[in-house]
N, C-alpha and C positions, 0 to 999 in steps of 0.2 A: 302485876301478878308474876310470881317467881316459880320456876320449876327446876328441880335438880335433874340433870341429864346423865352425868357419869362422873367418875373420879379415877384417880390413879395414885398409887403409893410408890415412893422411891426411897432408897437408903434406909430400908427397914422401918419405914413409917415416919422417919424424921422430916421428910418433905412430902407433902400431900397436895394434890391438885384436884380442885372441884370445877365442874363445868355446869353453869346455870343458864337457863333461858329466862329473860325478863321481858314482858310485854308492857310497853308504855304507849298506850293509845294506838297511833298508826305506825309505831316503830317496834321492832323486835331486836333485842340485844342478846347475843350469846357471849357470855363472860367466862373466861378462864381465870380462876383464882389460885394463887399459890398460898398454901398454909404452912408456914415454917414452924416446925416443932423444935428446931434447933437453930441457934444463931450461926452455926457453921454453914448452913445453906441459905442464909439471908445476906443481904448486902451489908448489913451492920446488925449489931445486937438489938437496936431499936426497931429493926424491920421484922422482928418476930411477930407472927400473927397472920392475918388474911390480907393478901395483896393482889390487886387486879393486875394481871399480866398481859392478856390479849383480849380484845373485844371485837366481835364482828357484828355489824349492824345492817339491817335491811328493812324494807317497808313491810308492814303487816297487811297483806292483801287477803287474809282470811283462809289461805290454803298454802300448803307446802308439799313438795314431792316426797313421797314416802317409799322406801325400799330397804329391805334387810341388808343390802350391800353398801348402803350409804349411812354414815354416822359421824357425829361430831367427835367421837373418840378417834376415828380414823384420821380426821383432819388435824386435831390438836396433838396427838401422840404418835402418829405414823406419817408425818409429812415434813415439809420444810418449815412449817410453823411450830414444830415440836419444840419443847423446852430443853432440848439437849440430851434427852434420855429416851430414845426411840424404843418402843416395846417390841423387841425382836422375837420374844417368845410368842407373843400374840400374832406377829406377822407370819410365823412358821405354820400356824394352823388356821388363820382367819379365813383364807380362801376356801379351805376344805369345809369349814363350818358355815359357809355362805354369808360371811360378814364383810367380805371384800370381793371385788371382781378380779383383782390381781394384786400381788404384793411383791416387793423387792426386798430380799433379806440380804443385807450387806455385812452386818456386824456379827459374824459368826464367832462363837467362843473360841478362845485360843487353846484351851485344854482339849486334848484329843478325845477323851471320853465324852465330854459335853458336845463336841463337834459331831460325833457319830450319833449321839442321841438326837440332835437337831436333824441330822440327815435322815434318820429313821422316820421322824415325823413327816418329812417331805416325801419320802418314798411310799409311806402308807397312806396314799391319797385315793379318793374314789375315782372311778372311770371318767367322771365329768370334769376332772381337773388334770392339769399337767404341770411339770416343772422342768426347768433347764438351767444351766449355768447362765448367769446374767452377763451381758456383753462386757461390763466393766468390773466384774467380780461378784462373788456371792451367788444367790439363786433368784430366779424369777418363777413365781408360782402363779398360776392363772386358771380361770375357768375356760374350758374349751368352747369355741363358738365366737360370736361377735358381740360387740357392745349393744348394738341395736336389738339383739335377740334377748337381752337381759333388762332393757329399759324401754319405756314408752316414749320414743323420741318426739312424737307429735305433742304429747302432754308436756314434755320438758320445754319444747319450743314455745308453746303457749304460755308457760310460766315465765319465761324470759320476756315475752312480749307484754305480759301483765306487769312486769317490773320495768317496763319501758326501756329495755335494752334491745334496740331494734337494728343497730348497725352491725349485724352479724351475717356471715355467709353460711346459711344453713345447708346449702348444697355441699359445701366443703365439710361441714360438721357431720352430715349424714354419710358422706363418702368415707370419712375416717371411721365412723361408727360401724360400718359394714365390714371393716377389716377383721381378720382373725385376731383375737386378743393375744395369741402367742407371738405375733410379729412385733409387739411393742417391747419384747425383751431381747431382741436381736438388733445389734447396731446396724446391720446391713439392710434390714427390712422395716425398722420402726419409722413411722412418718415424722416423729419428733422424739426427743428424749423425755421420758416421764419425769426426769429430774429438772428439766429446764424448758418447759413450754414457752413459746415466744409470742404467738398470736392469740387473740381473744378466743378464736375458734379452738385452738389447741388447749387452752385452759379449760374449756368446757368439756372436751373429750377426756382430758387428763383427770378431771375431777371424777367422772364416771368410772374411769379405769381403776383409779386407786381408792375409790370408796368415799369421796368427800361429798357432803350434802350439796345439793344444787344451790341452796341459799348461801353457802360459803363462797362458791364461785361468783354468785351475784354480788356479794359484798366485795370480793376482790376486784371485779370489773368496775364497780362503782366507787372504788377506793374508799370504802368505809370499814376497812379493817385497821384497828389501832393497836400497835405494838408498844406497850408502855415500858418495855425493857429498853427502848431506845431513848427514853427521856432522862 
């Protein structure tokens, strides 16, 4: 069974990306397809058409963690897994629209008029959100409060256990989840860099911080994410 999840358009529609969920018995695949409308954005002229770019695979256990702050769009188009064209317009407003817990906006436009337009988007945010200069440049936009106030950590822990990922320090995960989200944007206070989590526990907290589906982190920890760009 296939289900369309989301899509993105780049280069005025010449390069389109589709994200689909496909259930195959006891396995679920999340597939990112590149649809090349122009040979300019394909590896060769023969590569025009629909090409599988990235695949995340995990067990079908009959349930998934749902939250408006987590989406496959966030994972594919606003993370290290992005296809080279991070959606910065989306990042500027996603936290305010409750589509992400936090966002790091690094690629601000070079033209002054566009830069001030982006800045106004950041300044006109609700009381429940905040923003500050990011420690390595750009801006850090975040929901006020802690991660564990926005997610059911007990339910998330149970989900990892159902996927048989048991070698985790949940005391450490819960401790990081109780930190104020604002501290992750400050080099002096962040427990780890959101751009380079190192431990398995950090990957779990980082996924919740930046709005990635729990299942995407499960696939990463199980090493069942396949990047076909490397082939």
